N, C-alpha and C positions, 0 to 999 in steps of 0.2 A: 504493500500500500503507502503512498507517495507519501512526503512529509506535509503536514500543514501550511509551510509556506507555500509549496506549488500547486497545493487544491486550491490555494486563496489566491493565487496568482490565477489560474484557471476559472473560477468565479469569477472574478474581476472582469477577466476577456468575457466571459458570457452576458456579465450586464454593464457590461462599458456604453452601449449607447443607452441603457434604463440610465446608468448614473449621468449622463449628460443630460438628458431631459430633465431627471432632479433635479440639475442645477440649476438649468434654466428658469423651473420653476420657482425654486428658493429666488433667485436674484429677481424675477419678474412678481415674484410673493403671489400669482396665481395660477391656478392652472392652463395646461396647454390648450386645452379646450375650449378655454373662453375667449385664445387668437390663436386657431388651429394652424390658420397662413401663414400668420408673423412668427410663427417655434417652429415650422416646420423647413419655415423659407430660412431663417439662423440656423437652425441647427444641419442643414443640409441632407432633410428627413422628406420621404413624402407622407402624406395626410397618414396614409392607411402603419408606414413604420413608426411615425410617432405616436397616433394615440395606442400599438402595441408596446411601444416601449415607453408612455407613462402608466400603462395598466401593470406594466413588470417593475417599474417601482414604486407603485404602489403595493404592491405585492408582496415585496421585498422590504415593507417597511423603511426605507428610505425618506418616506416623506412624514409630514403629520398635518392634517388637512383641519379646521376648526369650519365643521359646518358641512353640508354641500355647498357644491361652490364657496367655501371660504378660502381665508386667506391659508397659503400655503410657507409650511418652514422646514430645516432641516431636520432629519429625524439623529438618533446617534449614531446609525450605521453609517447616514450619510457624512457626516462630519467626522469618524473614526475611518474613513472608508479605504483609503491610501497608508494609513499607520496602522491597522489594525486587521490581524487576520480573520479576527474572530469574528468582528463585524463583516466583512464578508462573506466569511463563513455561513454566519450564522442568515445575513440578507439570501443570499444563495438555498438555503434549506429553508426558507419561507417560500420562497418561488416554487422552491420544489412540491412542497406539502399541498400546494394551492394550482398545481397542473392543469386542472378540470376547469380550473378559471382563467387561468392564462390563455387556452387554448380551447374554449366552448365547445359544448357536441354541438353536431350537426342541429338546425333547428325542426327538421322535421324527424329524428329518430324520437321512437318511444321512451320518455320518463320510465318507465320499468326498466327497460333494456339496459339504459345509461345508470342508473344506481345498479343494475347490478355488476358490470365493468367497472364501475369504480369501488365498488366493493370490493371485486377479485382482485383487481392490483396488487396490491397490498403481497400477496403471496404468490404471484406470475413474477413482483421483480423481488422477490426473496431465494426463489430457485433459480431467477438469473444470478441472481449473486455467486450461489451455493454453487453454480456450475463453471463459475468462472470462466468464459467463454461464449460462443454466440449460442444461440436458443432460436431454431428452426421457427417461422411461423406457423408449419404445423405442428408442434409442440406444445406453443402458447395457445394455438385455437383451444389443443384436448386438455390441458391445463384451465383454460378457462371453463370451457362445456362443464369439468365436473369440478370446479370451485362454484360454479353457478348452480348447481345441482344442491353441492351439499349448503350452501345459505339458504336457499328454498327449500330445503328439508328440516332445517332449522325452525320455518316459521311455517308450521302447516296449516296455519289457517289462513295464510295467505292464497286466498282462493283466485283465480284468474283465466282466462284463455291458453296464459301463455305460462299458466302455471305447472312445475314437473312433478312426476310421483316423490314419494321420500325417497328412494335411492335414484342414484345417480343414472342417469340417462343416455341411453347409447345412442351417438348419432344419430342412426335413421330410424328412431323415435321422436327425436324433434322436428317441427315442421321446418320445411328445406326455407320458407322466408324469413321465420325466426333466425334461424345460425346464418343467414346470410346475412342480416342485418347484426347479430353480433360480431360476426367476423367484421363488415364495417366498422363498428364502434369500437372493437381491439385497436384496428387499426387506426380510427383516431386518437385513441388512450396512447397508441405507442408514437403516435407524430405528436401529441403533448408532449408528453414526457422526451420526447428526442428533443423537442424547441427550446424546451428550459434546459437541456445538456444533459440530462440523468441517461440518455442509453443512445446508440447510434445504431439506425436502421441500414438494411441492406437489403438495395431493393432487385427485382427481378421482373420485367418489363414495369410496370405501374403500380405491382405489391411487394408488400414487404415479403423478406423472403425469411431472414432472421434479425436478431437484434441483440443487442448484446450493450451491456451494463460501461459508462464513463468511469475514468477513476475518480470522478465527482458523484456519480449513482452508487457505485460498490460501496465507497465511502459513508454515505449517507444511509446505505440500507444498514452497513453494520454499526457505525456507531450513533445513529439519529443524531437526536438535538444531545444528549445528557455528554456526549463526546465534544462537543466544540464549548461547551460552557469552560470559564476558567477553573484550572485545576482547581481544587481545594488545597488548600494548604493543612497540613498538622496544626493543631491547639497549641501547639506548645509554640510556636512560632506567629502566630497572631496577636500577639500584644503589643508586638512593635511595629504596626501594618495601619494602613489607613482603616477608615471604617470601611469604607467599600470591599477591599480586600480582608481586612476582619469578619467581617458579614459572608463572604462567600467562603472563607474559611471554617467558618460554624455551620455550612448550606446543609453536610449532610449527619452533623450529631444531634442528638436527642434532646430533647428540651432540657433537661438536667444539667451534663457536661457545657450547652449552649451558654445557658447563663453563667457557667462559673466562666467563662470564656468571657461573656461580655464584662461580668464583673473587676477581671482581670483587667483589661485593656482598660473600663475607665478608673480603676483602681489610679494609674499612672497618669491619669490628664485632668487638668480643670474642669470641673463640670459645664461650666458654659459654654466653653470652647467644644469640649464633646459631644455635646449635646444638638450644636448649631452642626457639628460635621456630621451626624447620625440622620439629621436631617436635611441635610444636601444629599447625602448616599438616599434617601428614603423620596428624593424628586427626579431620582434616576428613571432608566426605562426599562430597568428589570424590576419587574413585579416583587421577585422572591426577597432582591434586596430591601426591596419598601417592606414588606411583609416582614422580614427580620429584623431592619431598624427598627420599627417600632416594637418590638419583642427587646431588644435591646434597652429602649427607652421606657420601658415599663421597666427597667431594673433601675435605671435612675431613677423612678417616683418621682415623688412631688418636686425638688429640686426643677423638673424639667417640665414643669405645668405652663409655665409663661411662654415660654419657646412654643409648644405643641400649641397653645390655645392662639399666638399669632399666626399660625399657617393655617387656621379652619377654614380658611376663603379659599385657598390655595385648591383646584380643583382637585390635583391630583392627589393632596395627600388630605381632604379634607374626610372623606368617610372614617379613612385610618386615625386620625386626628381626633375627631368625635367620641369614636368608640376608646380612644386610651382616656381622653376626661370623664367620660362616664364610667369608664375603670376606677378611676383614681378620685373620681369625685363624688360618685353614687350617685348619679344621673345624667339627662340631657340637658349638657351645658348653655343648650340654645332654648330651653324650656318653651320648646314648640309643643304640637296637640301630639298625641301617641302617634306614632307608627308603628309598621310593620315589624320592627326589629324594637322598638322602644327608644332608638336614637337615631336611628337615620331614618330617611325618608322612601317609598320605594325605590327612584329612581339612583336615589345615592346606593342603596344596599344591593341594586341590580350592578351598578358600574363598579362597585365590590368586587363580585361576584365575578363579573368578566375578569378582573386584576387579578384576584387570586387564581382563575381558573387559567390563565394566559402565563404565568409561573411554573403551573404542572405542563403547561402545553411548550414550553420554551425549553423547559430544562428535563425534556424527557420523561416525564411521568404521566402523560398523556390517557394512561389506564384509569388514572383517579380520577379521569371528570366524568365517568358515569357515575361515580362514588359522591363526585362534588355535586351531583344533581340534587342530593337530597337536603343540601345546605341552602339552597335556592332561597327568594322572599316569595318566589311563585308558587302556586300549587302544582301546576301540572308543565309540563315543557312546550305545549302550545303556549301560555300566557309567558312563561322565562322567553322564549324563542322571540315573541314580537316584540318583547320589551327590552330584550337586549340589543334589538336592529336598533335601536332610539336612544342608545344610554351615552351614545359617542366616544364611547372607548376607544382609542385608535388600533387595538387589536381585535376587533371584533370579528372581525372575517377568519383570521388565524384560530378563533376560540371556538368558534363554528363550525369552521373545516377539521377541527382536532378532534371536537365532539360526535361529528357524525360519522368519522373515521372506527369511532371505539363503539359505539352505543352499538348493543345488540339488537335491537329492532330496527330493521333495515327500513321501515314505514317511517318511521321517527327521523333514521337517520337520514331520507330524504328528503323531508320536511327542513331539515335542519340546514345541509346542503344548499336547498332553493334559497333559503334566508342569508346563507354566506353571498349567494351569486347576488341576491336581492341589493344588498347591501355595497358589493364591491363594485356594481352595475349602477347605485344609484337610483336604481328604483323601490317602490315604493312596499 
């Protein structure tokens, strides 16, 4: 496997045009779609290329956009793009995870078959990685057929004209039109994954003959997100680190040892500067660090109250600050009407749910998202998805895609994936 610096170089090359568009948008302070002719001319792209690279820039998390058609600013990945390999690799992985949005399915495709193909692709990609070589189109088609049969057998109540029997079906038992459509959609999926740099396709005529994972694709399937995070340092070495580095070093510790580490770090620093440094860390892009920073502030206790109260109006820190103050002062510091959590209103609670979900998603713990549903302020997934779409969190699309990828109910997964597409495309 290639070293991280070479993989990061490949990620930068694949996203070079998206980065150019992102810089243009940052400097102009607006979406290129608001002045597509000017943006395309200045960047030397066609309008179609501009739109594709604008989509990639957003999916890779290079930008922050305030509401629909709002002001555009650089995300941390864009700011650190050239100097930080982690930024480049995380940006590419975000694009890889969103491959079905980077190049949407054919508009005339059967939505249920699209769902089947998207749900089956992780296993196909895993097989491709294990094979350590190209996999033939015929082999991928057979894998797709078997995986779809398995998925449908797991939901026997999902009745419909295209629903196979609980046992894997043989090729001859499937309607030819359905088989042809599934093959067409497999071609779409492979093409979309190729477009984001995850695999290479070798064609025979106008049809793909075999496919092979790229170095980036193979690495992503092996390491996923947990391997691109900064390696946690041993607890003994955290005391002299910055707040961010110390919190990263505590990320894999259980609560008891983590609290001991926070106490040791705080003990060698004046309280006020230490609190300010923890709050600065919490303002960053990493939701895991944000949550850990407020855990460390709980160790500080009352001496941190004034500083925490001062950030209540910061949109990113507000839910955490309100919960912290309620915990330390025994009530809602805003003295507002009773809300769903007693402290946060519904929108704040939803934003916080997405933020904590993004921590799990970005740090390789996507499987926890299904369990995380139990903590949502909404009584069911349908209401949760509807409110997530309008909560304004910058990682809404990525969280929805990750939830769709791991949810055991494919009907729910399809709804969640559709919501992700609507948020990404700006639809209602």
